[in-house]
Each structure stands twice: as structure tokens, then as C-alpha cells.
ZALUM-626400 format. One record per atom (N, C-alpha, C, CB): residue number from 1; atom name; y, x, z; residue in three letters. Coordinates in pm, whole numbers, plus 50000, padded with zeros to 5 digits. Glycine has a CB too. Example, Ala and Ser with C-alpha at 12.3 -4.5 7.8 and 13.67 -1.06 7.14 Angstrom:
nr = 1&atom = N&py = 49431&px = 51319&pz = 50780&rest = ALA
nr = 1&atom = CA&py = 49550&px = 51230&pz = 50780&rest = ALA
nr = 1&atom = C&py = 49670&px = 51320&pz = 50780&rest = ALA
nr = 1&atom = CB&py = 49553&px = 51131&pz = 50905&rest = ALA
nr = 2&atom = N&py = 49775&px = 51285&pz = 50708&rest = SER
nr = 2&atom = CA&py = 49894&px = 51367&pz = 50714&rest = SER
nr = 2&atom = C&py = 50003&px = 51290&pz = 50787&rest = SER
nr = 2&atom = CB&py = 49940&px = 51408&pz = 50572&rest = SER
//
This chain:
nr = 1&atom = N&py = 11078&px = 40329&pz = 16269&rest = MET
nr = 1&atom = CA&py = 11064&px = 40429&pz = 16373&rest = MET
nr = 1&atom = C&py = 11121&px = 40560&pz = 16321&rest = MET
nr = 1&atom = CB&py = 10915&px = 40446&pz = 16415&rest = MET
nr = 2&atom = N&py = 11187&px = 40632&pz = 16411&rest = VAL
nr = 2&atom = CA&py = 11247&px = 40760&pz = 16380&rest = VAL
nr = 2&atom = C&py = 11167&px = 40869&pz = 16451&rest = VAL
nr = 2&atom = CB&py = 11398&px = 40764&pz = 16422&rest = VAL
nr = 3&atom = N&py = 11134&px = 40974&pz = 16378&rest = LEU
nr = 3&atom = CA&py = 11065&px = 41087&pz = 16437&rest = LEU
nr = 3&atom = C&py = 11143&px = 41213&pz = 16404&rest = LEU
nr = 3&atom = CB&py = 10919&px = 41097&pz = 16387&rest = LEU
nr = 4&atom = N&py = 11186&px = 41284&pz = 16506&rest = LEU
nr = 4&atom = CA&py = 11259&px = 41409&pz = 16489&rest = LEU
nr = 4&atom = C&py = 11181&px = 41518&pz = 16560&rest = LEU
nr = 4&atom = CB&py = 11405&px = 41398&pz = 16543&rest = LEU
nr = 5&atom = N&py = 11146&px = 41621&pz = 16485&rest = THR
nr = 5&atom = CA&py = 11078&px = 41737&pz = 16541&rest = THR
nr = 5&atom = C&py = 11178&px = 41852&pz = 16543&rest = THR
nr = 5&atom = CB&py = 10949&px = 41774&pz = 16460&rest = THR
nr = 6&atom = N&py = 11193&px = 41913&pz = 16659&rest = VAL
nr = 6&atom = CA&py = 11289&px = 42022&pz = 16677&rest = VAL
nr = 6&atom = C&py = 11214&px = 42148&pz = 16718&rest = VAL
nr = 6&atom = CB&py = 11398&px = 41985&pz = 16783&rest = VAL
nr = 7&atom = N&py = 11233&px = 42254&pz = 16640&rest = THR
nr = 7&atom = CA&py = 11178&px = 42384&pz = 16677&rest = THR
nr = 7&atom = C&py = 11291&px = 42463&pz = 16743&rest = THR
nr = 7&atom = CB&py = 11120&px = 42459&pz = 16552&rest = THR
nr = 8&atom = N&py = 11263&px = 42513&pz = 16860&rest = VAL
nr = 8&atom = CA&py = 11362&px = 42586&pz = 16938&rest = VAL
nr = 8&atom = C&py = 11315&px = 42730&pz = 16952&rest = VAL
nr = 8&atom = CB&py = 11384&px = 42521&pz = 17079&rest = VAL
nr = 9&atom = N&py = 11399&px = 42823&pz = 16912&rest = ARG
nr = 9&atom = CA&py = 11371&px = 42966&pz = 16931&rest = ARG
nr = 9&atom = C&py = 11447&px = 43011&pz = 17056&rest = ARG
nr = 9&atom = CB&py = 11414&px = 43052&pz = 16804&rest = ARG
nr = 10&atom = N&py = 11374&px = 43067&pz = 17150&rest = LEU
nr = 10&atom = CA&py = 11430&px = 43105&pz = 17280&rest = LEU
nr = 10&atom = C&py = 11421&px = 43257&pz = 17296&rest = LEU
nr = 10&atom = CB&py = 11357&px = 43033&pz = 17396&rest = LEU
nr = 11&atom = N&py = 11503&px = 43329&pz = 17224&rest = GLN
nr = 11&atom = CA&py = 11497&px = 43475&pz = 17227&rest = GLN
nr = 11&atom = C&py = 11526&px = 43532&pz = 17365&rest = GLN
nr = 11&atom = CB&py = 11594&px = 43533&pz = 17127&rest = GLN
nr = 12&atom = N&py = 11607&px = 43465&pz = 17444&rest = GLY
nr = 12&atom = CA&py = 11642&px = 43515&pz = 17576&rest = GLY
nr = 12&atom = C&py = 11545&px = 43478&pz = 17686&rest = GLY
nr = 12&atom = CB&py = 11776&px = 43466&pz = 17612&rest = GLY
nr = 13&atom = N&py = 11444&px = 43398&pz = 17655&rest = ALA
nr = 13&atom = CA&py = 11350&px = 43354&pz = 17759&rest = ALA
nr = 13&atom = C&py = 11258&px = 43470&pz = 17799&rest = ALA
nr = 13&atom = CB&py = 11266&px = 43234&pz = 17709&rest = ALA
nr = 14&atom = N&py = 11263&px = 43506&pz = 17926&rest = ARG
nr = 14&atom = CA&py = 11179&px = 43615&pz = 17974&rest = ARG
nr = 14&atom = C&py = 11049&px = 43564&pz = 18035&rest = ARG
nr = 14&atom = CB&py = 11254&px = 43699&pz = 18077&rest = ARG
nr = 15&atom = N&py = 11051&px = 43438&pz = 18079&rest = THR
nr = 15&atom = CA&py = 10932&px = 43381&pz = 18142&rest = THR
nr = 15&atom = C&py = 10907&px = 43241&pz = 18089&rest = THR
nr = 15&atom = CB&py = 10947&px = 43379&pz = 18296&rest = THR
nr = 16&atom = N&py = 10790&px = 43190&pz = 18115&rest = MET
nr = 16&atom = CA&py = 10759&px = 43052&pz = 18077&rest = MET
nr = 16&atom = C&py = 10847&px = 42954&pz = 18155&rest = MET
nr = 16&atom = CB&py = 10609&px = 43021&pz = 18103&rest = MET
nr = 17&atom = N&py = 10888&px = 42992&pz = 18274&rest = LYS
nr = 17&atom = CA&py = 10977&px = 42907&pz = 18354&rest = LYS
nr = 17&atom = C&py = 11112&px = 42892&pz = 18283&rest = LYS
nr = 17&atom = CB&py = 10997&px = 42966&pz = 18495&rest = LYS
nr = 18&atom = N&py = 11163&px = 43000&pz = 18224&rest = ASP
nr = 18&atom = CA&py = 11287&px = 42991&pz = 18145&rest = ASP
nr = 18&atom = C&py = 11271&px = 42890&pz = 18032&rest = ASP
nr = 18&atom = CB&py = 11325&px = 43129&pz = 18089&rest = ASP
nr = 19&atom = N&py = 11158&px = 42900&pz = 17964&rest = LYS
nr = 19&atom = CA&py = 11131&px = 42809&pz = 17852&rest = LYS
nr = 19&atom = C&py = 11121&px = 42665&pz = 17902&rest = LYS
nr = 19&atom = CB&py = 11002&px = 42849&pz = 17780&rest = LYS
nr = 20&atom = N&py = 11046&px = 42641&pz = 18007&rest = ARG
nr = 20&atom = CA&py = 11028&px = 42505&pz = 18060&rest = ARG
nr = 20&atom = C&py = 11160&px = 42443&pz = 18101&rest = ARG
nr = 20&atom = CB&py = 10934&px = 42507&pz = 18180&rest = ARG
nr = 21&atom = N&py = 11251&px = 42523&pz = 18153&rest = THR
nr = 21&atom = CA&py = 11383&px = 42472&pz = 18193&rest = THR
nr = 21&atom = C&py = 11458&px = 42417&pz = 18072&rest = THR
nr = 21&atom = CB&py = 11466&px = 42584&pz = 18261&rest = THR
nr = 22&atom = N&py = 11456&px = 42491&pz = 17963&rest = VAL
nr = 22&atom = CA&py = 11525&px = 42447&pz = 17841&rest = VAL
nr = 22&atom = C&py = 11457&px = 42324&pz = 17783&rest = VAL
nr = 22&atom = CB&py = 11528&px = 42559&pz = 17736&rest = VAL
nr = 23&atom = N&py = 11324&px = 42326&pz = 17772&rest = VAL
nr = 23&atom = CA&py = 11250&px = 42213&pz = 17715&rest = VAL
nr = 23&atom = C&py = 11272&px = 42087&pz = 17799&rest = VAL
nr = 23&atom = CB&py = 11099&px = 42246&pz = 17706&rest = VAL
nr = 24&atom = N&py = 11268&px = 42100&pz = 17929&rest = ARG
nr = 24&atom = CA&py = 11290&px = 41984&pz = 18017&rest = ARG
nr = 24&atom = C&py = 11430&px = 41927&pz = 17997&rest = ARG
nr = 24&atom = CB&py = 11269&px = 42024&pz = 18166&rest = ARG
nr = 25&atom = N&py = 11528&px = 42014&pz = 17983&rest = SER
nr = 25&atom = CA&py = 11666&px = 41969&pz = 17962&rest = SER
nr = 25&atom = C&py = 11679&px = 41895&pz = 17829&rest = SER
nr = 25&atom = CB&py = 11762&px = 42089&pz = 17965&rest = SER
nr = 26&atom = N&py = 11616&px = 41947&pz = 17724&rest = LEU
nr = 26&atom = CA&py = 11617&px = 41878&pz = 17594&rest = LEU
nr = 26&atom = C&py = 11556&px = 41738&pz = 17605&rest = LEU
nr = 26&atom = CB&py = 11539&px = 41961&pz = 17489&rest = LEU
nr = 27&atom = N&py = 11436&px = 41733&pz = 17663&rest = LYS
nr = 27&atom = CA&py = 11365&px = 41605&pz = 17672&rest = LYS
nr = 27&atom = C&py = 11438&px = 41505&pz = 17760&rest = LYS
nr = 27&atom = CB&py = 11225&px = 41627&pz = 17726&rest = LYS
nr = 28&atom = N&py = 11482&px = 41548&pz = 17877&rest = ASP
nr = 28&atom = CA&py = 11551&px = 41457&pz = 17970&rest = ASP
nr = 28&atom = C&py = 11681&px = 41404&pz = 17911&rest = ASP
nr = 28&atom = CB&py = 11578&px = 41527&pz = 18103&rest = ASP
nr = 29&atom = N&py = 11755&px = 41492&pz = 17844&rest = GLY
nr = 29&atom = CA&py = 11881&px = 41450&pz = 17783&rest = GLY
nr = 29&atom = C&py = 11862&px = 41342&pz = 17678&rest = GLY
nr = 29&atom = CB&py = 11951&px = 41569&pz = 17721&rest = GLY
nr = 30&atom = N&py = 11761&px = 41356&pz = 17595&rest = MET
nr = 30&atom = CA&py = 11735&px = 41258&pz = 17489&rest = MET
nr = 30&atom = C&py = 11680&px = 41128&pz = 17548&rest = MET
nr = 30&atom = CB&py = 11636&px = 41315&pz = 17385&rest = MET
nr = 31&atom = N&py = 11599&px = 41138&pz = 17650&rest = ARG
nr = 31&atom = CA&py = 11549&px = 41017&pz = 17715&rest = ARG
nr = 31&atom = C&py = 11663&px = 40938&pz = 17777&rest = ARG
nr = 31&atom = CB&py = 11444&px = 41052&pz = 17823&rest = ARG
nr = 32&atom = N&py = 11751&px = 41010&pz = 17848&rest = TYR
nr = 32&atom = CA&py = 11861&px = 40945&pz = 17916&rest = TYR
nr = 32&atom = C&py = 11961&px = 40885&pz = 17818&rest = TYR
nr = 32&atom = CB&py = 11932&px = 41043&pz = 18008&rest = TYR
nr = 33&atom = N&py = 11999&px = 40962&pz = 17717&rest = ARG
nr = 33&atom = CA&py = 12103&px = 40919&pz = 17623&rest = ARG
nr = 33&atom = C&py = 12056&px = 40810&pz = 17528&rest = ARG
nr = 33&atom = CB&py = 12152&px = 41038&pz = 17543&rest = ARG
nr = 34&atom = N&py = 11933&px = 40821&pz = 17477&rest = PHE
nr = 34&atom = CA&py = 11886&px = 40731&pz = 17372&rest = PHE
nr = 34&atom = C&py = 11762&px = 40650&pz = 17409&rest = PHE
nr = 34&atom = CB&py = 11858&px = 40810&pz = 17249&rest = PHE
nr = 35&atom = N&py = 11701&px = 40678&pz = 17519&rest = GLY
nr = 35&atom = CA&py = 11575&px = 40612&pz = 17553&rest = GLY
nr = 35&atom = C&py = 11462&px = 40659&pz = 17462&rest = GLY
nr = 35&atom = CB&py = 11590&px = 40461&pz = 17543&rest = GLY
nr = 36&atom = N&py = 11476&px = 40779&pz = 17409&rest = ALA
nr = 36&atom = CA&py = 11378&px = 40832&pz = 17315&rest = ALA
nr = 36&atom = C&py = 11253&px = 40880&pz = 17389&rest = ALA
nr = 36&atom = CB&py = 11439&px = 40948&pz = 17233&rest = ALA
nr = 37&atom = N&py = 11140&px = 40862&pz = 17325&rest = ALA
nr = 37&atom = CA&py = 11017&px = 40924&pz = 17375&rest = ALA
nr = 37&atom = C&py = 11024&px = 41071&pz = 17337&rest = ALA
nr = 37&atom = CB&py = 10888&px = 40855&pz = 17316&rest = ALA
nr = 38&atom = N&py = 10976&px = 41158&pz = 17425&rest = ALA
nr = 38&atom = CA&py = 10987&px = 41302&pz = 17400&rest = ALA
nr = 38&atom = C&py = 10863&px = 41374&pz = 17450&rest = ALA
nr = 38&atom = CB&py = 11113&px = 41359&pz = 17467&rest = ALA
nr = 39&atom = N&py = 10820&px = 41475&pz = 17374&rest = ALA
nr = 39&atom = CA&py = 10705&px = 41555&pz = 17415&rest = ALA
nr = 39&atom = C&py = 10710&px = 41690&pz = 17347&rest = ALA
nr = 39&atom = CB&py = 10572&px = 41483&pz = 17382&rest = ALA
nr = 40&atom = N&py = 10667&px = 41792&pz = 17420&rest = GLU
nr = 40&atom = CA&py = 10649&px = 41924&pz = 17359&rest = GLU
nr = 40&atom = C&py = 10516&px = 41918&pz = 17285&rest = GLU
nr = 40&atom = CB&py = 10652&px = 42042&pz = 17466&rest = GLU
nr = 41&atom = N&py = 10516&px = 41946&pz = 17155&rest = VAL
nr = 41&atom = CA&py = 10398&px = 41924&pz = 17073&rest = VAL
nr = 41&atom = C&py = 10337&px = 42050&pz = 17014&rest = VAL
nr = 41&atom = CB&py = 10432&px = 41832&pz = 16963&rest = VAL
nr = 42&atom = N&py = 10408&px = 42163&pz = 17024&rest = ASP
nr = 42&atom = CA&py = 10353&px = 42288&pz = 16971&rest = ASP
nr = 42&atom = C&py = 10424&px = 42404&pz = 17040&rest = ASP
nr = 42&atom = CB&py = 10370&px = 42297&pz = 16816&rest = ASP
nr = 43&atom = N&py = 10365&px = 42522&pz = 17028&rest = GLY
nr = 43&atom = CA&py = 10422&px = 42640&pz = 17090&rest = GLY
nr = 43&atom = C&py = 10405&px = 42640&pz = 17241&rest = GLY
nr = 43&atom = CB&py = 10567&px = 42651&pz = 17056&rest = GLY
nr = 44&atom = N&py = 10308&px = 42567&pz = 17290&rest = LEU
nr = 44&atom = CA&py = 10292&px = 42550&pz = 17435&rest = LEU
nr = 44&atom = C&py = 10265&px = 42681&pz = 17508&rest = LEU
nr = 44&atom = CB&py = 10179&px = 42454&pz = 17462&rest = LEU
nr = 45&atom = N&py = 10197&px = 42774&pz = 17443&rest = GLU
nr = 45&atom = CA&py = 10163&px = 42901&pz = 17508&rest = GLU
nr = 45&atom = C&py = 10259&px = 43013&pz = 17471&rest = GLU
nr = 45&atom = CB&py = 10023&px = 42940&pz = 17471&rest = GLU
nr = 46&atom = N&py = 10360&px = 42982&pz = 17389&rest = GLU
nr = 46&atom = CA&py = 10455&px = 43084&pz = 17346&rest = GLU
nr = 46&atom = C&py = 10579&px = 43079&pz = 17434&rest = GLU
nr = 46&atom = CB&py = 10493&px = 43065&pz = 17199&rest = GLU
nr = 47&atom = N&py = 10626&px = 43194&pz = 17477&rest = ARG
nr = 47&atom = CA&py = 10741&px = 43202&pz = 17565&rest = ARG
nr = 47&atom = C&py = 10872&px = 43184&pz = 17489&rest = ARG
nr = 47&atom = CB&py = 10742&px = 43334&pz = 17637&rest = ARG
nr = 48&atom = N&py = 10877&px = 43223&pz = 17362&rest = THR
nr = 48&atom = CA&py = 11004&px = 43223&pz = 17288&rest = THR
nr = 48&atom = C&py = 11014&px = 43113&pz = 17183&rest = THR
nr = 48&atom = CB&py = 11022&px = 43355&pz = 17223&rest = THR
nr = 49&atom = N&py = 10919&px = 43020&pz = 17180&rest = ARG
nr = 49&atom = CA&py = 10925&px = 42912&pz = 17081&rest = ARG
nr = 49&atom = C&py = 10870&px = 42784&pz = 17141&rest = ARG
nr = 49&atom = CB&py = 10847&px = 42949&pz = 16953&rest = ARG
nr = 50&atom = N&py = 10940&px = 42674&pz = 17114&rest = ALA
nr = 50&atom = CA&py = 10893&px = 42542&pz = 17156&rest = ALA
nr = 50&atom = C&py = 10917&px = 42445&pz = 17041&rest = ALA
nr = 50&atom = CB&py = 10967&px = 42494&pz = 17287&rest = ALA
nr = 51&atom = N&py = 10825&px = 42353&pz = 17025&rest = VAL
nr = 51&atom = CA&py = 10842&px = 42246&pz = 16928&rest = VAL
nr = 51&atom = C&py = 10838&px = 42115&pz = 17007&rest = VAL
nr = 51&atom = CB&py = 10732&px = 42250&pz = 16814&rest = VAL
nr = 52&atom = N&py = 10949&px = 42042&pz = 16999&rest = VAL
nr = 52&atom = CA&py = 10963&px = 41918&pz = 17075&rest = VAL
nr = 52&atom = C&py = 10983&px = 41803&pz = 16978&rest = VAL
nr = 52&atom = CB&py = 11081&px = 41928&pz = 17177&rest = VAL
nr = 53&atom = N&py = 10909&px = 41695&pz = 16997&rest = ALA
nr = 53&atom = CA&py = 10922&px = 41577&pz = 16912&rest = ALA
nr = 53&atom = C&py = 10989&px = 41465&pz = 16990&rest = ALA
nr = 53&atom = CB&py = 10783&px = 41531&pz = 16860&rest = ALA
nr = 54&atom = N&py = 11078&px = 41395&pz = 16919&rest = PHE
nr = 54&atom = CA&py = 11149&px = 41280&pz = 16976&rest = PHE
nr = 54&atom = C&py = 11123&px = 41160&pz = 16886&rest = PHE
nr = 54&atom = CB&py = 11302&px = 41308&pz = 16990&rest = PHE
nr = 55&atom = N&py = 11100&px = 41044&pz = 16947&rest = ALA
nr = 55&atom = CA&py = 11078&px = 40922&pz = 16870&rest = ALA
nr = 55&atom = C&py = 11168&px = 40812&pz = 16923&rest = ALA
nr = 55&atom = CB&py = 10929&px = 40879&pz = 16876&rest = ALA
nr = 56&atom = N&py = 11217&px = 40730&pz = 16832&rest = GLY
nr = 56&atom = CA&py = 11300&px = 40616&pz = 16868&rest = GLY
nr = 56&atom = C&py = 11272&px = 40501&pz = 16774&rest = GLY
nr = 56&atom = CB&py = 11449&px = 40653&pz = 16865&rest = GLY
nr = 57&atom = N&py = 11308&px = 40383&pz = 16816&rest = LEU
nr = 57&atom = CA&py = 11283&px = 40263&pz = 16736&rest = LEU
nr = 57&atom = C&py = 11413&px = 40200&pz = 16689&rest = LEU
nr = 57&atom = CB&py = 11202&px = 40161&pz = 16816&rest = LEU
nr = 58&atom = N&py = 11408&px = 40147&pz = 16569&rest = ALA
nr = 58&atom = CA&py = 11521&px = 40073&pz = 16512&rest = ALA
nr = 58&atom = C&py = 11463&px = 39957&pz = 16433&rest = ALA
nr = 58&atom = CB&py = 11612&px = 40166&pz = 16423&rest = ALA
nr = 59&atom = N&py = 11539&px = 39849&pz = 16420&rest = ASN
nr = 59&atom = CA&py = 11487&px = 39729&pz = 16355&rest = ASN
nr = 59&atom = C&py = 11521&px = 39720&pz = 16206&rest = ASN
nr = 59&atom = CB&py = 11538&px = 39608&pz = 16424&rest = ASN
nr = 60&atom = N&py = 11593&px = 39818&pz = 16152&rest = ALA
nr = 60&atom = CA&py = 11626&px = 39817&pz = 16009&rest = ALA
nr = 60&atom = C&py = 11647&px = 39961&pz = 15963&rest = ALA
nr = 60&atom = CB&py = 11755&px = 39731&pz = 15982&rest = ALA
nr = 61&atom = N&py = 11625&px = 39986&pz = 15835&rest = ARG
nr = 61&atom = CA&py = 11635&px = 40121&pz = 15781&rest = ARG
nr = 61&atom = C&py = 11773&px = 40184&pz = 15804&rest = ARG
nr = 61&atom = CB&py = 11605&px = 40118&pz = 15632&rest = ARG
nr = 62&atom = N&py = 11884&px = 40113&pz = 15781&rest = PRO
nr = 62&atom = CA&py = 12014&px = 40175&pz = 15807&rest = PRO
nr = 62&atom = C&py = 12032&px = 40218&pz = 15953&rest = PRO
nr = 62&atom = CB&py = 12125&px = 40080&pz = 15768&rest = PRO
nr = 63&atom = N&py = 11982&px = 40138&pz = 16043&rest = ARG
nr = 63&atom = CA&py = 11992&px = 40174&pz = 16186&rest = ARG
nr = 63&atom = C&py = 11903&px = 40293&pz = 16219&rest = ARG
nr = 63&atom = CB&py = 11953&px = 40054&pz = 16274&rest = ARG
nr = 64&atom = N&py = 11788&px = 40299&pz = 16156&rest = ALA
nr = 64&atom = CA&py = 11699&px = 40414&pz = 16178&rest = ALA
nr = 64&atom = C&py = 11763&px = 40542&pz = 16125&rest = ALA
nr = 64&atom = CB&py = 11562&px = 40391&pz = 16109&rest = ALA
nr = 65&atom = N&py = 11824&px = 40536&pz = 16008&rest = ASP
nr = 65&atom = CA&py = 11893&px = 40653&pz = 15954&rest = ASP
nr = 65&atom = C&py = 12007&px = 40697&pz = 16047&rest = ASP
nr = 65&atom = CB&py = 11949&px = 40623&pz = 15813&rest = ASP
nr = 66&atom = N&py = 12081&px = 40601&pz = 16098&rest = ALA
nr = 66&atom = CA&py = 12191&px = 40631&pz = 16190&rest = ALA
nr = 66&atom = C&py = 12139&px = 40691&pz = 16320&rest = ALA
nr = 66&atom = CB&py = 12273&px = 40503&pz = 16220&rest = ALA
nr = 67&atom = N&py = 12028&px = 40641&pz = 16370&rest = LEU
nr = 67&atom = CA&py = 11970&px = 40692&pz = 16494&rest = LEU
nr = 67&atom = C&py = 11924&px = 40837&pz = 16475&rest = LEU
nr = 67&atom = CB&py = 11853&px = 40604&pz = 16539&rest = LEU
nr = 68&atom = N&py = 11861&px = 40865&pz = 16363&rest = LEU
nr = 68&atom = CA&py = 11817&px = 41001&pz = 16334&rest = LEU
nr = 68&atom = C&py = 11938&px = 41096&pz = 16332&rest = LEU
nr = 68&atom = CB&py = 11742&px = 41006&pz = 16199&rest = LEU
nr = 69&atom = N&py = 12043&px = 41052&pz = 16270&rest = SER
nr = 69&atom = CA&py = 12166&px = 41131&pz = 16264&rest = SER
nr = 69&atom = C&py = 12225&px = 41152&pz = 16404&rest = SER
nr = 69&atom = CB&py = 12270&px = 41061&pz = 16174&rest = SER
nr = 70&atom = N&py = 12222&px = 41048&pz = 16486&rest = LYS
nr = 70&atom = CA&py = 12272&px = 41059&pz = 16624&rest = LYS
nr = 70&atom = C&py = 12189&px = 41158&pz = 16705&rest = LYS
nr = 70&atom = CB&py = 12273&px = 40922&pz = 16692&rest = LYS
nr = 71&atom = N&py = 12057&px = 41153&pz = 16688&rest = PHE
nr = 71&atom = CA&py = 11969&px = 41248&pz = 16756&rest = PHE
nr = 71&atom = C&py = 12011&px = 41391&pz = 16724&rest = PHE
nr = 71&atom = CB&py = 11820&px = 41224&pz = 16715&rest = PHE
nr = 72&atom = N&py = 12022&px = 41421&pz = 16594&rest = GLU
nr = 72&atom = CA&py = 12055&px = 41556&pz = 16551&rest = GLU
nr = 72&atom = C&py = 12193&px = 41599&pz = 16599&rest = GLU
nr = 72&atom = CB&py = 12047&px = 41565&pz = 16399&rest = GLU
nr = 73&atom = N&py = 12292&px = 41510&pz = 16584&rest = ASN
nr = 73&atom = CA&py = 12428&px = 41544&pz = 16625&rest = ASN
nr = 73&atom = C&py = 12436&px = 41573&pz = 16775&rest = ASN
nr = 73&atom = CB&py = 12524&px = 41431&pz = 16589&rest = ASN
nr = 74&atom = N&py = 12368&px = 41491&pz = 16853&rest = HIS
nr = 74&atom = CA&py = 12369&px = 41511&pz = 16998&rest = HIS
nr = 74&atom = C&py = 12308&px = 41646&pz = 17036&rest = HIS
nr = 74&atom = CB&py = 12293&px = 41397&pz = 17069&rest = HIS
nr = 75&atom = N&py = 12194&px = 41678&pz = 16976&rest = LEU
nr = 75&atom = CA&py = 12129&px = 41805&pz = 17007&rest = LEU
nr = 75&atom = C&py = 12213&px = 41924&pz = 16963&rest = LEU
nr = 75&atom = CB&py = 11992&px = 41811&pz = 16941&rest = LEU
nr = 76&atom = N&py = 12277&px = 41913&pz = 16849&rest = GLU
nr = 76&atom = CA&py = 12364&px = 42023&pz = 16802&rest = GLU
nr = 76&atom = C&py = 12484&px = 42041&pz = 16894&rest = GLU
nr = 76&atom = CB&py = 12412&px = 41995&pz = 16658&rest = GLU
nr = 77&atom = N&py = 12543&px = 41930&pz = 16938&rest = ARG
nr = 77&atom = CA&py = 12658&px = 41938&pz = 17028&rest = ARG
nr = 77&atom = C&py = 12618&px = 41996&pz = 17164&rest = ARG
nr = 77&atom = CB&py = 12721&px = 41799&pz = 17047&rest = ARG
nr = 78&atom = N&py = 12513&px = 41944&pz = 17219&rest = ARG
nr = 78&atom = CA&py = 12475&px = 41981&pz = 17356&rest = ARG
nr = 78&atom = C&py = 12402&px = 42113&pz = 17365&rest = ARG
nr = 78&atom = CB&py = 12389&px = 41873&pz = 17416&rest = ARG
nr = 79&atom = N&py = 12323&px = 42147&pz = 17262&rest = PHE
nr = 79&atom = CA&py = 12241&px = 42267&pz = 17266&rest = PHE
nr = 79&atom = C&py = 12269&px = 42358&pz = 17146&rest = PHE
nr = 79&atom = CB&py = 12093&px = 42229&pz = 17269&rest = PHE
nr = 80&atom = N&py = 12391&px = 42356&pz = 17099&rest = GLY
nr = 80&atom = CA&py = 12429&px = 42433&pz = 16981&rest = GLY
nr = 80&atom = C&py = 12416&px = 42583&pz = 16997&rest = GLY
nr = 80&atom = CB&py = 12569&px = 42401&pz = 16944&rest = GLY
nr = 81&atom = N&py = 12411&px = 42630&pz = 17121&rest = ASP
nr = 81&atom = CA&py = 12396&px = 42773&pz = 17144&rest = ASP
nr = 81&atom = C&py = 12252&px = 42820&pz = 17125&rest = ASP
nr = 81&atom = CB&py = 12443&px = 42808&pz = 17283&rest = ASP
nr = 82&atom = N&py = 12158&px = 42726&pz = 17113&rest = LEU
nr = 82&atom = CA&py = 12018&px = 42760&pz = 17087&rest = LEU
nr = 82&atom = C&py = 11992&px = 42762&pz = 16937&rest = LEU
nr = 82&atom = CB&py = 11923&px = 42659&pz = 17157&rest = LEU
nr = 83&atom = N&py = 11888&px = 42832&pz = 16897&rest = ASP
nr = 83&atom = CA&py = 11845&px = 42835&pz = 16757&rest = ASP
nr = 83&atom = C&py = 11754&px = 42714&pz = 16734&rest = ASP
nr = 83&atom = CB&py = 11771&px = 42970&pz = 16721&rest = ASP
nr = 84&atom = N&py = 11811&px = 42606&pz = 16678&rest = LEU
nr = 84&atom = CA&py = 11739&px = 42480&pz = 16656&rest = LEU
nr = 84&atom = C&py = 11712&px = 42459&pz = 16508&rest = LEU
nr = 84&atom = CB&py = 11818&px = 42360&pz = 16713&rest = LEU
nr = 85&atom = N&py = 11593&px = 42413&pz = 16476&rest = THR
nr = 85&atom = CA&py = 11557&px = 42372&pz = 16340&rest = THR
nr = 85&atom = C&py = 11507&px = 42229&pz = 16347&rest = THR
nr = 85&atom = CB&py = 11450&px = 42468&pz = 16277&rest = THR
nr = 86&atom = N&py = 11565&px = 42141&pz = 16265&rest = PHE
nr = 86&atom = CA&py = 11530&px = 41999&pz = 16267&rest = PHE
nr = 86&atom = C&py = 11443&px = 41960&pz = 16149&rest = PHE
nr = 86&atom = CB&py = 11657&px = 41913&pz = 16268&rest = PHE
nr = 87&atom = N&py = 11351&px = 41870&pz = 16177&rest = GLU
nr = 87&atom = CA&py = 11272&px = 41806&pz = 16072&rest = GLU
nr = 87&atom = C&py = 11260&px = 41660&pz = 16110&rest = GLU
nr = 87&atom = CB&py = 11130&px = 41873&pz = 16054&rest = GLU
nr = 88&atom = N&py = 11334&px = 41575&pz = 16040&rest = GLY
nr = 88&atom = CA&py = 11338&px = 41433&pz = 16075&rest = GLY
nr = 88&atom = C&py = 11283&px = 41345&pz = 15965&rest = GLY
nr = 88&atom = CB&py = 11480&px = 41391&pz = 16107&rest = GLY
nr = 89&atom = N&py = 11234&px = 41230&pz = 16006&rest = GLU
nr = 89&atom = CA&py = 11187&px = 41131&pz = 15909&rest = GLU
nr = 89&atom = C&py = 11195&px = 40992&pz = 15969&rest = GLU
nr = 89&atom = CB&py = 11043&px = 41162&pz = 15865&rest = GLU
nr = 90&atom = N&py = 11211&px = 40897&pz = 15880&rest = VAL
nr = 90&atom = CA&py = 11210&px = 40757&pz = 15918&rest = VAL
nr = 90&atom = C&py = 11078&px = 40699&pz = 15869&rest = VAL
nr = 90&atom = CB&py = 11333&px = 40678&pz = 15858&rest = VAL
nr = 91&atom = N&py = 11002&px = 40643&pz = 15960&rest = LEU
nr = 91&atom = CA&py = 10872&px = 40585&pz = 15928&rest = LEU
nr = 91&atom = C&py = 10884&px = 40433&pz = 15933&rest = LEU
nr = 91&atom = CB&py = 10762&px = 40636&pz = 16026&rest = LEU
nr = 92&atom = N&py = 10838&px = 40368&pz = 15830&rest = GLU
nr = 92&atom = CA&py = 10840&px = 40222&pz = 15830&rest = GLU
nr = 92&atom = C&py = 10703&px = 40171&pz = 15869&rest = GLU
nr = 92&atom = CB&py = 10882&px = 40166&pz = 15691&rest = GLU
nr = 93&atom = N&py = 10702&px = 40087&pz = 15970&rest = LEU
nr = 93&atom = CA&py = 10577&px = 40034&pz = 16021&rest = LEU
nr = 93&atom = C&py = 10548&px = 39895&pz = 15968&rest = LEU
nr = 93&atom = CB&py = 10579&px = 40031&pz = 16171&rest = LEU
//
């Protein structure tokens, strides 16, 4: 299993609606592209910070490493204008 936690700094967000729009776009994009599970897990009451976790499954360690890399690359390409910090790990079940 792959777990990627992304901290997003939203300096331009003036309202919680601005933040929700960005978070929804992050989550929907990863669900659509990779079938990843996604949830906002921290910073729920903060207007300028969100922490979103993504999870995906792979049947072997090399595939899990590749999936984690794909997650990060996709987010950097699509949301590179945002201040993103990644923390990823591969969990063996």
C-alpha cells in the first residue's frame, strides 16, 4: 500500500470556499487518474493550509514505489503553482 500525505499552503485563499475548491480538485484528480482513496486529514479549520492523504494499492514493492512516484509527479505537474510538501511511504501489509 502507498500512502502519500500532501501539505498544501494556500496563501491566496481568502475564504474557506477558495480552499475547498483547491482541495476538491486535488482529491478528484487523483481519484480519477489513479483510483486513489483521498481525504483531507488535517488543517480542516485553517483557511491557508490543507493536509490531504492519498492511498493506493500495488501487489509488489517495485510497483508501489513506482505508484508513489507517479502520485508525486502528477501532483507537481498539475498543481505545481501551489506550495506542496510531500511525505510518502510504502506500507507492506
